[in-house]
C-alpha positions in Angstrom: -23.0 70.2 58.9 -23.3 69.6 55.0 -22.1 66.0 55.3 -24.6 65.3 58.1 -27.4 66.8 56.3 -26.5 64.8 53.1 -26.5 61.6 55.1 -30.0 62.1 56.4 -31.2 62.9 52.9 -29.6 59.8 51.5 -31.1 57.8 54.3 -34.6 59.1 53.5 -34.2 58.0 49.9 -32.7 54.7 50.8 -35.9 53.9 52.9 -37.9 53.9 49.8 -35.7 51.5 47.9 -36.8 48.0 47.5 -34.4 44.9 47.8 -35.8 43.2 44.8 -35.5 39.4 44.1 -32.9 39.0 41.3 -29.1 38.9 41.9 -28.6 42.2 40.1 -31.3 44.0 42.1 -29.9 42.5 45.4 -26.4 43.7 44.5 -27.5 47.3 43.7 -29.3 47.3 47.0 -26.3 46.0 48.9 -24.1 48.6 47.2 -26.5 51.4 48.1 -26.7 50.1 51.7 -23.0 50.0 52.0 -22.7 53.4 50.4 -25.1 54.8 53.1 -23.1 53.0 55.8 -19.8 54.5 54.7 -21.5 58.0 54.5 -22.7 57.6 58.1 -19.2 56.3 59.1 -17.7 59.5 57.6 -20.1 61.5 59.6 -19.1 59.8 62.9 -15.4 59.9 62.1 -15.2 63.6 61.1 -17.5 64.7 64.0 -15.2 62.7 66.4 -12.0 64.1 65.0 -13.4 67.7 65.3 -14.6 67.1 68.9 -11.3 65.6 70.0 -9.4 68.5 68.3 -11.4 71.1 70.4 -11.3 69.0 73.6 -7.5 68.4 73.5 -6.8 71.9 72.3 -8.9 73.8 74.8 -9.7 71.3 77.4 -6.8 72.5 79.7 -8.7 75.7 80.1 -11.6 74.1 81.8 -10.1 71.3 84.0 -7.7 71.4 87.0 -4.0 70.7 86.7 -4.6 67.2 88.2 -5.9 66.2 84.7 -2.4 66.0 83.4 -3.4 64.6 80.0 -5.2 67.8 79.0 -2.2 69.9 80.1 0.3 67.8 78.3 1.7 69.8 75.3 1.3 66.5 73.1 -2.4 66.3 74.1 -3.4 67.4 70.6 -1.3 65.0 68.7 -2.4 62.1 71.1 -6.0 62.9 70.4 -5.6 63.1 66.6 -3.6 59.8 66.5 -6.3 58.1 68.6 -9.1 59.3 66.4 -7.1 58.3 63.3 -6.5 54.9 64.5 -10.3 54.5 65.5 -11.4 55.8 62.1 -9.1 53.4 60.2 -10.4 50.5 62.2 -14.0 51.4 61.6 -13.4 52.1 57.8 -11.5 48.9 57.4 -14.3 46.8 59.0 -16.9 48.5 56.8 -14.8 48.2 53.7 -14.3 44.4 54.3 -18.1 43.9 54.8 -18.8 45.8 51.6 -16.3 43.7 49.7 -17.7 40.4 51.0 -21.4 41.4 50.6 -21.2 43.1 47.1 -17.9 42.5 45.4 -16.4 39.2 46.5 -16.5 37.0 43.3 -17.2 33.7 45.3 -20.2 35.3 47.0 -21.5 36.7 43.8 -21.1 33.4 42.0 -22.9 31.5 44.8 -25.8 34.0 44.6 -26.0 33.7 40.9 -26.0 29.9 41.2 -28.7 30.2 43.8 -30.9 32.3 41.5 -30.2 29.8 38.6 -31.2 26.9 40.8 -34.4 28.7 41.8 -35.1 29.4 38.1 -34.5 25.8 37.0 -36.6 24.7 39.9 -39.6 26.6 38.5 -38.9 25.3 35.1 -38.5 21.7 36.5 -41.7 21.7 38.4 -44.0 23.6 36.0 -42.8 22.7 32.5 -45.5 20.8 30.5 -42.7 18.7 29.0 -41.1 16.0 31.3 -37.4 16.6 32.2 -35.4 13.7 33.4 -31.7 13.3 34.6 -30.3 9.7 34.5 -27.0 8.4 35.7 -25.5 4.9 35.9 -23.6 4.1 39.0 -20.6 1.9 39.6 -23.0 -1.0 40.5 -24.6 -0.8 37.0 -27.8 0.4 38.4 -29.4 3.4 36.7 -30.9 6.1 38.9 -33.2 8.6 37.2 -34.8 11.8 38.6 -38.0 12.7 36.6 -39.9 15.9 36.8 -43.5 15.4 38.3 -45.4 16.4 35.1 -45.0 12.8 33.7 -46.7 11.3 36.7 -49.3 14.0 37.3 -52.3 11.9 36.2 -51.0 9.0 38.2 -50.4 11.1 41.4 -54.0 12.3 41.1 -55.4 8.9 40.6 -53.3 7.7 43.5 -54.9 10.5 45.7 -51.5 11.6 46.8 -51.7 14.3 49.3 -50.0 17.7 48.7 -49.3 17.1 45.0 -48.0 20.6 44.6 -45.4 19.8 47.2 -43.8 17.0 45.0 -40.7 18.0 43.2 -39.7 14.7 41.5 -40.0 11.0 41.2 -36.9 8.9 41.4 -36.6 5.5 39.7 -33.9 2.9 40.6 -33.4 0.4 37.9 -31.3 -2.7 38.1 -28.7 -3.3 35.5 -30.3 -6.6 34.5 -33.7 -5.0 34.1 -32.2 -2.3 31.9 -30.4 -4.5 29.5 -33.3 -6.9 28.9 -35.8 -4.3 27.6 -36.0 -4.1 23.9 -39.4 -3.1 22.8 -40.4 0.3 21.4 -43.9 0.0 22.8 -45.0 -0.6 26.5 -48.3 -2.7 26.9 -49.2 -2.5 30.5 -51.5 -5.5 30.0 -48.5 -7.7 29.1 -46.3 -6.6 32.0 -45.7 -9.3 34.5 -44.3 -9.5 38.1 -40.9 -10.0 36.8 -40.9 -6.8 34.8 -41.8 -4.9 38.0 -39.2 -6.6 40.2 -36.2 -4.8 39.1 -37.6 -1.2 39.6 -37.9 0.8 42.8 -39.7 4.3 43.0 -39.4 7.1 45.5 -41.4 10.4 45.5 -39.4 13.4 46.4 -40.9 16.3 48.3 -39.7 19.9 47.9 -38.0 19.9 51.3 -35.8 17.0 50.2 -35.2 18.0 46.6 -31.9 19.9 47.3 -30.4 16.8 49.0 -30.8 14.4 46.1 -27.5 12.9 45.0 -28.0 10.5 42.1 -24.5 9.3 42.1 -24.3 8.3 45.7 -25.1 4.8 46.9 -28.8 4.7 47.5 -30.3 2.5 50.1 -32.9 0.2 48.5 -35.3 0.5 51.5 -36.0 4.1 50.5 -37.6 2.9 47.3 -41.1 1.6 47.0 -41.4 -1.6 44.9 -43.8 -1.4 42.0 -47.0 -3.4 42.0 -50.0 -3.8 39.5 -52.4 -2.0 41.8 -50.4 1.2 41.9 -51.6 3.8 39.4 -47.9 4.9 39.2 -46.7 1.6 37.9 -47.8 1.8 34.2 -46.1 5.2 33.8 -43.0 4.1 35.6 -42.6 0.9 33.5 -43.2 3.0 30.4 -40.4 5.4 31.5 -38.1 2.5 32.2 -38.6 1.2 28.7 -37.7 4.6 27.3 -34.6 4.8 29.5 -33.5 1.4 28.4 -33.5 2.5 24.8 -31.7 5.7 25.8 -28.9 4.0 27.6 -28.4 1.5 24.8 -27.7 4.3 22.2 -24.1 5.3 21.4 -25.0 8.7 20.0 -24.6 11.8 22.1 -28.0 13.3 20.8 -31.0 11.4 19.5 -34.8 11.8 19.2 -37.1 8.7 19.1 -40.7 7.9 19.7 -42.1 5.5 22.2 -45.7 4.2 22.4 -47.4 3.1 25.6 -50.7 1.5 26.4 -51.3 2.6 29.9 -54.5 0.7 30.5 -55.9 -2.6 29.1 -58.0 -1.8 26.2 -57.0 1.9 25.9 -55.5 3.5 23.0 -51.7 4.2 22.5 -50.1 7.2 24.0 -47.2 8.3 21.9 -44.1 10.0 23.6 -41.4 11.9 21.8 -38.1 11.5 23.6 -35.1 13.8 23.0 -32.0 12.4 24.5 -28.7 14.5 25.3 -25.7 12.5 26.7 -23.2 14.3 28.8 -19.8 12.7 28.9 -17.8 13.0 32.2 
């Protein structure tokens, strides 16, 4: 009776627990849940062993001789072996579930990576600074994923629907276009059609963000060509010029400034760029 009473007391306390959102809180909750399940399994197993013992020990007093199993001298040991086998099977299933849910290193690592990805996603989408990841593919083209803060004014001017649902803007820059850019200032009034030709742009929604692979071969029909009437184009070209300077440097880390005149007759906008190059 004590073990059953303790089980219901633990279950009452467990119902007041919150699962939480962090990995540590989820692990503590899962361990408490598994502990309660194990306690419940103990109640079932020990109750079953007790019932089977009395049935096999005294059952022959209440049933006719035709029930030969209850009149067999080995009935008690058969009942105990049966319950021992059932209890071990149930315990093993629960222990394996507890190991996978709360103690398996691979599962724990995946949960921590998922939490890190969610945290970085919040930083990526809400940071006032612009974050960009740029890779050069075997073809020589440069694919760059840029956090949406850099293009926020242009997205508003473009009257883009569901701006809050945009996770990134991806630029695809041809190798020729990258190597030909030298200036430390971008003047939109001097940008011609040839400058726009080597750059493609794609807006990434949150639903597609997890599937982006910058290293894979990207189909060009997924990218919009830049044009002078698009409010995104001045900022895209400015970023291309900054990327060109970044890709030409040989240093692993560098900080430089880049000026941009995003509209004809407007004042210069100064960008500070911090580059960290990761070698494969």
